[in-house]
C-alpha positions in Angstrom: -11.3 9.1 -22.1 -10.4 11.7 -24.7 -10.3 11.4 -28.5 -7.7 9.1 -29.9 -7.8 6.9 -26.8 -4.3 8.0 -25.8 -5.5 10.3 -22.9 -8.0 10.5 -20.1 -8.8 13.1 -17.5 -7.7 12.5 -13.9 -9.6 13.6 -10.8 -8.1 17.1 -11.1 -9.2 17.4 -14.7 -5.7 17.2 -16.1 -5.1 15.2 -19.2 -3.0 12.1 -18.7 -1.3 10.8 -21.8 -0.2 7.2 -22.5 2.9 7.5 -24.7 4.2 4.0 -24.9 2.9 0.5 -23.9 5.1 -2.5 -24.2 4.4 -6.2 -23.4 7.1 -8.8 -22.5 7.0 -12.5 -21.7 8.8 -13.1 -18.4 9.9 -16.7 -17.8 10.7 -18.3 -14.5 14.4 -17.7 -14.0 15.4 -18.2 -10.4 17.8 -21.1 -10.1 17.7 -21.7 -13.9 20.9 -22.4 -15.9 19.2 -21.4 -19.1 19.9 -18.1 -20.9 16.8 -16.2 -19.6 17.3 -13.2 -21.9 16.9 -15.4 -25.0 13.5 -16.5 -23.7 12.1 -13.0 -23.2 9.8 -11.9 -26.1 8.1 -8.6 -26.5 5.9 -6.4 -28.6 4.5 -2.9 -28.5 0.8 -2.5 -27.8 -0.8 -0.1 -30.2 -4.1 1.8 -30.0 -5.7 -0.7 -32.4 -5.2 -3.6 -30.0 -8.1 -4.5 -27.8 -5.8 -4.8 -24.8 -4.8 -1.1 -25.2 -8.1 0.0 -23.8 -7.8 -2.4 -20.9 -4.4 -0.9 -20.1 -5.8 2.6 -20.1 -8.5 1.4 -17.6 -5.7 -0.1 -15.5 -3.9 3.2 -15.6 -6.9 5.3 -14.7 -7.4 3.3 -11.4 -3.7 2.8 -10.5 -3.6 5.3 -7.6 -6.8 3.8 -6.1 -5.6 0.3 -6.6 -2.1 0.6 -5.3 -2.4 0.4 -1.5 1.3 0.0 -0.7 3.6 3.1 -0.4 7.1 2.1 -1.4 10.5 3.7 -1.6 13.7 2.7 -3.4 16.6 1.6 -1.2 20.2 2.6 -1.9 22.5 -0.2 -3.1 25.4 1.3 -1.1 26.6 4.4 0.5 25.9 6.5 -2.6 22.2 7.1 -3.4 21.9 4.6 -6.2 19.5 1.7 -7.0 20.0 -0.6 -10.0 16.3 -1.3 -10.5 15.5 2.4 -10.5 18.3 3.0 -13.1 16.7 0.5 -15.4 13.3 2.2 -15.1 14.9 5.6 -15.8 16.6 4.2 -18.9 13.2 3.1 -20.2 11.7 6.5 -19.5 14.6 8.3 -21.3 14.6 6.2 -24.5 11.0 4.9 -24.6 12.5 2.0 -26.6 11.1 -1.5 -26.2 14.5 -3.2 -26.0 15.5 -1.1 -23.0 12.8 -2.9 -21.0 14.4 -6.3 -21.5 17.0 -5.9 -18.7 14.3 -5.0 -16.3 12.2 -8.0 -17.3 15.2 -10.3 -17.1 15.9 -9.1 -13.6 12.2 -9.8 -12.7 12.6 -13.3 -14.2 15.7 -14.0 -12.2 13.7 -13.2 -9.0 10.8 -15.4 -10.0 10.7 -19.0 -8.8 8.4 -22.0 -9.3 5.9 -20.7 -6.8 4.8 -18.3 -9.6 3.8 -18.9 -13.2 5.6 -17.3 -16.0 4.2 -13.8 -16.7 3.2 -11.2 -19.1 4.8 -7.9 -18.1 3.4 -4.6 -19.3 5.5 -1.4 -19.1 3.5 1.8 -19.7 5.1 5.2 -20.0 3.1 8.4 -20.0 2.8 12.0 -18.7 0.6 13.8 -16.3 1.0 17.6 -16.7 4.7 18.2 -16.0 5.3 14.8 -14.5 6.4 11.6 -16.3 5.2 8.2 -15.0 6.0 4.6 -15.5 3.8 1.7 -14.6 5.0 -2.0 -14.4 2.3 -4.6 -14.3 2.8 -8.4 -14.2 0.0 -10.9 -15.1 0.3 -14.7 -14.8 0.7 -16.6 -18.1 0.6 -20.2 -19.2 4.1 -20.7 -20.5 3.1 -22.9 -23.5 0.8 -20.2 -24.8 3.7 -18.0 -25.6 7.0 -19.9 -25.5 6.0 -22.1 -28.6 6.1 -19.0 -30.7 9.5 -19.1 -32.4 9.5 -15.3 -33.2 11.0 -12.7 -30.9 7.7 -10.8 -30.8 4.7 -12.0 -29.0 1.5 -12.4 -31.0 -1.1 -9.8 -30.0 -3.8 -12.5 -30.1 -1.9 -14.5 -27.5 -1.6 -11.4 -25.3 -5.3 -10.7 -25.5 -6.1 -14.3 -24.5 -3.7 -14.4 -21.6 -4.5 -10.8 -20.4 -8.3 -11.3 -20.5 -8.1 -14.6 -18.7 -6.0 -13.1 -15.8 -7.1 -9.4 -15.9 -8.1 -9.5 -12.2 -4.8 -11.0 -11.1 -1.7 -8.8 -11.2 1.2 -7.1 -9.5 1.8 -3.4 -10.2 4.3 -0.7 -9.4 3.9 3.0 -10.3 6.5 5.8 -10.1 6.2 9.4 -11.3 8.3 12.6 -11.2 9.3 15.7 -13.0 13.1 15.3 -12.8 14.9 12.0 -13.4 17.7 13.1 -11.1 15.9 13.7 -7.9 12.5 12.1 -8.4 11.2 8.6 -9.0 12.4 7.4 -5.5 9.0 6.9 -4.1 6.1 5.0 -5.6 3.0 2.9 -5.2 2.6 -0.9 -5.5 -0.1 -3.6 -5.2 -0.3 -7.4 -5.4 -3.7 -8.8 -6.5 -2.3 -12.3 -6.6 -2.0 -12.8 -2.9 -4.4 -13.5 0.0 -5.1 -10.7 2.4 -3.0 -12.1 5.2 0.2 -10.9 6.9 2.2 -13.9 5.6 1.1 -13.3 2.0 1.8 -9.6 2.2 5.3 -10.2 3.6 5.8 -12.7 0.7 4.8 -10.0 -1.8 7.2 -7.6 0.0 10.0 -10.1 -0.4 9.5 -11.1 -4.0 7.9 -8.1 -5.8 9.0 -5.2 -3.7 12.2 -6.1 -1.9 13.9 -8.4 -4.3 12.8 -7.2 -7.7 12.1 -3.5 -7.2 14.7 -3.1 -4.4 12.2 -1.1 -2.4 10.9 -1.1 1.1 7.3 -0.5 2.3 7.0 3.0 3.5 4.4 5.1 5.3 4.6 8.7 6.7 5.2 9.0 10.5 2.0 11.0 10.8 -0.2 8.7 8.8 1.0 5.5 10.5 0.8 6.9 14.0 -2.7 8.3 13.5 -3.9 5.2 11.8 -3.0 2.9 14.7 -4.5 5.4 17.2 -7.8 5.4 15.3 -7.8 1.6 15.2 -7.2 1.5 19.0 -10.1 4.0 19.5 -12.5 2.1 17.3 -11.9 -1.2 19.1 -12.6 0.5 22.4 -16.0 1.4 21.0 -16.7 -2.2 19.9 -18.2 -5.1 21.9 -14.8 -6.2 23.2 -14.8 -7.4 26.8 -13.9 -4.8 29.4 -10.8 -6.6 30.5 -9.5 -6.6 26.8 -10.4 -2.9 26.5 -8.3 -2.3 29.6 -5.4 -4.0 28.0 -5.7 -1.7 25.0 -5.6 1.3 27.2 -2.6 0.0 29.1 -0.8 -0.7 25.8 -1.6 2.8 24.6 -0.1 4.3 27.7 3.0 2.1 27.2 3.3 3.3 23.5 5.4 6.3 24.6 8.3 3.9 25.0 8.3 3.3 21.2 8.3 7.0 20.3 10.7 7.6 17.4 11.3 4.0 16.6 11.0 2.6 13.1 8.2 0.0 13.2 5.0 -1.2 11.5 1.5 -1.4 13.0 1.8 -5.2 13.0 5.1 -5.0 14.9 3.9 -2.3 17.2 1.0 -4.5 18.3 3.5 -7.3 19.1 5.9 -5.0 20.9 3.2 -3.6 23.1 2.3 -7.1 24.2 -1.2 -7.2 22.7 -2.6 -10.7 22.3 -2.9 -12.0 18.8 -6.7 -12.3 19.0 -7.0 -8.6 20.0 -4.3 -7.6 17.5 -6.3 -9.2 14.7 -9.3 -7.1 15.6 -7.2 -3.9 15.6 -5.8 -4.7 12.2 -9.3 -5.4 10.8 -10.0 -1.8 11.4 -7.2 -0.5 9.2 -8.1 0.8 5.7 -6.3 -2.2 4.2 -4.6 -5.3 5.6 -1.4 -4.2 3.7 -1.2 -1.1 5.9 -0.3 -3.2 8.9 3.1 -4.1 7.3 4.1 -0.7 6.1 7.1 0.8 7.9 7.0 4.2 9.6 8.6 6.2 12.5 6.1 6.0 15.4 5.3 9.5 16.7 3.7 9.6 20.1 2.4 13.1 19.6 0.3 12.1 16.6 -0.8 9.0 18.4 -2.0 10.8 21.6 -3.6 13.5 19.5 -6.1 10.9 18.5 -6.0 8.3 21.2 -6.2 10.6 24.2 -8.9 10.3 26.8 -10.0 13.2 28.9 -11.1 12.3 32.4 -13.0 14.6 34.8 -13.4 13.5 38.5 -16.3 15.4 40.2 -16.6 16.0 43.9 -19.8 14.0 43.9 -17.8 10.8 43.1 -18.8 10.8 39.4 -16.1 10.2 36.7 -16.6 11.4 33.2 -14.4 9.9 30.4 -14.4 10.6 26.7 -11.9 11.0 23.8 -10.2 14.3 24.2 -11.1 15.7 20.8 -14.8 14.7 21.2 -15.3 15.5 24.9 -17.1 18.8 24.4 -19.4 17.2 21.8 -20.3 14.2 24.0 -20.7 16.1 27.3 -22.3 19.6 27.2 -21.1 21.6 30.3 -23.4 24.1 31.9 -22.1 26.4 34.6 -24.7 26.6 37.3 -22.9 28.5 40.1 -19.9 30.8 40.5 -18.1 28.4 42.8 -17.4 26.1 39.7 -20.5 24.0 40.0 -21.1 22.5 36.6 -23.8 20.3 35.1 -22.7 17.8 32.4 -25.4 16.4 30.1 -25.3 13.7 27.5 -27.4 11.1 25.9 -26.9 7.7 24.3 -27.8 4.0 24.4 -26.2 1.8 27.0 -24.2 -0.8 25.2 -22.3 -2.2 28.2 -22.3 -1.9 32.0 -19.9 -3.1 34.6 -19.1 -2.5 38.3 -15.4 -1.8 39.2 -13.7 -1.5 42.5 -11.6 1.4 41.2 -11.6 3.7 38.1 
């Protein structure tokens, strides 16, 4: 961190400045007949507050922590999104009261499955870009709601924040122009279990309903990621019959080319059994990656999951991943008629006898 504690240097050595940090009490509002806005309390977090340093630490790790790529969806035919509009209003004014409509909207999407929360909104800049971070931490309602003032006491914020500092939901957006940028962002939910059901629940409440976003992944990244997982499982101790099913599924993947899917849905559509599908998903960088949507591209997929097979006149068959073939089998030309010697070395991990290859 730099002097004054308002800045730190990112991985590229660029100074990142924290300009404003606000905290709001967000009550449970879904299905409530009460006036939610009247229950929302707030305060600005200054450099002198202990929690300010914690927020800077949160900000420093935000791009590493947020493992979900998200994109705002349009409310209608025109490119517009009401949640994004509220974020842009906060960025433009940097006024604490302009964050209240956003927190109210979050409260109206929060039901009794969740506790009331402390919501932090951080505004800052990174070189030419401006960014906004929204983070929600669970809070015991009685710790805050008994305060009759409109502002939350900083002492209460410290107590709640430190108690739940490892449990949070976050969303991060940045851009240079408020007109064309701030459509894509990053998100994370550290309050859920690492299961498909929990991640879908996070997608519904935090990402789909509140942020009005959808999970997003690039076509290239998603297609390559699933191909690498397929390849890794072929190199595991999986039974041969199961490996054969993976190969058959990979061959059938061409029928899904161009379709919008997720790795989890792709595994189901290819008819891969749940027990094998779970092993494939375990090999992804994060469990959340299995639920992110992308357009499947067979070219990226086969560029990674592509076996080269050589049938020799001796009856031998040589198989290896296409992009590793030359490294695994060293060819040596021994005669002008095409006679070639292939050499390799390794430890036998499995051995079977098949009627046909």
